[in-house]
N, C-alpha and C positions, 0 to 999 in steps of 0.2 A: 645898422650893420647886423647881419644875421648869419655870417659865415663862421660858425663855431661847430666843431665836430663833437665836443663833449658836453653840450648844453642839455639840461633836463627838459627845457621847453623848446620845441621846434615846430615850425609850420611844415606843411606837406612837402614843399619844394626843398626846404632845408634838410628834411629827413632823407630824401632821395640823394641829394648832393652829398651829405655827410656819409652815407653808407658807401657810396662809390669812392669818395676821398679817403676814408679810413681803410677800406678793404683792398682796393686795387690801385690806389693813388692816382685816380683819374678825377680831374676837376671838371665837372659838368657845367660850370658857369661859362656860358658862351661869350660874355664880354669882359670878364675879369673884374667886375665892379665890387663894391663893398657888400652887397647883398646878393642872394640868389632867389630868383622868381621863376614861375613856370616858363615864361618866354626865354629865359636864359638857358634852361635845360633843353627846350625845343631847338634853340639856335646853336647849341654846342656842336662842334665838329665830331663829337663822340656819340651822338645820337642820330637815329634815323626814324623817319615817319613811314610806317608801313601802310596805314590806312587812316583816313579821316572820316569819322562818322558824323553826319549832320542831322 
């Protein structure tokens, strides 16, 4: 479980999720699970992909 907004240790996805959750009360976790991972943020209804670079 990594969905804590006040943790001193965060991974990159958790940092982005916590910033949105704490500042504008938007939960970027696309599936509502116990943790937040890059695909959760990508699949959130609050995010949009503008361009994919390969």
